[in-house]
C-alpha positions as CSV (number, residue, x, y, z in Angstrom):
1,M,25.4,2.8,-17.0
2,C,23.2,5.6,-18.3
3,C,21.4,7.8,-15.8
4,V,18.4,9.9,-17.1
5,V,17.6,12.9,-15.0
6,I,14.1,14.3,-15.4
7,R,13.6,17.8,-14.0
8,T,10.1,18.5,-15.0
9,S,7.5,19.4,-12.4
10,E,5.3,16.5,-13.4
11,A,8.1,14.0,-12.8
12,K,9.0,15.6,-9.4
13,L,5.3,15.5,-8.4
14,N,5.1,11.9,-9.5
15,N,8.1,11.0,-7.4
16,F,6.6,12.6,-4.3
17,C,3.3,10.8,-4.9
18,R,5.2,7.5,-4.9
19,I,7.0,8.2,-1.6
20,E,4.1,9.8,0.2
21,P,2.4,6.6,1.4
22,T,5.7,5.4,2.9
23,L,6.3,8.7,4.6
24,R,2.8,8.6,6.0
25,L,3.4,5.0,7.2
26,L,6.5,6.3,9.0
27,D,4.5,9.2,10.5
28,V,6.6,11.7,8.7
29,S,4.7,14.9,8.2
30,F,4.6,15.5,4.4
31,D,2.1,17.4,2.4
32,T,1.8,19.2,-0.9
33,N,3.2,22.4,0.7
34,M,6.4,20.5,1.7
35,A,6.6,18.8,-1.7
36,R,6.3,22.2,-3.4
37,E,9.0,23.7,-1.1
38,V,11.4,20.8,-1.9
39,M,10.7,21.2,-5.6
40,R,11.4,24.9,-5.4
41,E,14.6,24.1,-3.5
42,K,13.5,26.3,-0.5
43,Q,16.5,26.4,1.8
44,G,16.2,24.0,4.7
45,T,13.2,22.1,3.5
46,A,14.9,19.0,2.2
47,A,17.1,18.9,5.4
48,K,14.0,19.1,7.5
49,L,12.4,16.2,5.6
50,I,15.5,14.1,5.8
51,Y,15.8,14.7,9.5
52,Q,12.2,13.7,10.1
53,L,12.8,10.6,8.1
54,F,16.0,9.9,10.1
55,V,14.1,10.2,13.4
56,A,11.2,8.0,12.2
57,L,13.5,5.3,10.9
58,S,15.5,5.4,14.2
59,K,12.2,4.9,16.1
60,K,11.3,2.0,13.9
61,K,14.8,0.5,14.4
62,T,14.6,0.7,18.2
63,S,11.2,-1.0,18.1
64,N,12.7,-3.8,15.9
65,L,10.2,-3.2,13.2
66,T,11.5,-4.8,10.0
67,A,10.9,-3.7,6.4
68,T,8.8,-6.8,5.9
69,A,6.6,-5.8,8.8
70,M,6.4,-2.2,7.5
71,E,5.3,-3.5,4.1
72,A,2.6,-5.7,5.6
73,M,1.2,-2.6,7.4
74,R,0.7,-0.8,4.0
75,P,-2.8,-0.8,2.5
76,A,-3.0,-3.4,-0.2
77,A,-4.3,-1.2,-3.1
78,P,-1.4,1.4,-2.9
79,A,1.2,-1.3,-2.5
80,K,-0.1,-3.2,-5.5
81,L,-0.3,0.0,-7.6
82,E,3.3,0.9,-6.6
83,A,4.5,-2.6,-7.6
84,I,2.8,-2.3,-11.0
85,S,4.2,1.3,-11.5
86,S,7.7,0.1,-10.5
87,V,7.6,-2.6,-13.2
88,L,6.3,-0.1,-15.8
89,Y,9.0,2.4,-14.8
90,K,11.8,-0.2,-15.1
91,E,10.6,-1.2,-18.5
92,A,10.4,2.4,-19.7
93,S,13.9,3.0,-18.3
94,K,15.3,0.1,-20.3
95,M,13.8,1.5,-23.5
96,L,15.5,4.9,-22.8
97,S,19.0,3.4,-22.3
């Protein structure tokens, strides 16, 4: 299995744009400043983000909120766009390998 690692700023920003709606849905505070700090590998920033994600997911787990229910709560347009982008990304990955 071939793994392609892209380290460009544009790719990193694209990745953050993809996860931002989910983080917002989980009530995890995430903005461009935090994305910039993670990309610049500022000490402690990634750990803070992961801890916030852990706490948010723990809260969802205790409230018995399933992934399907979370997906249903997402706005339709971003969900559809993400699905299309995911298919395009998978196709591009196949071409690179």
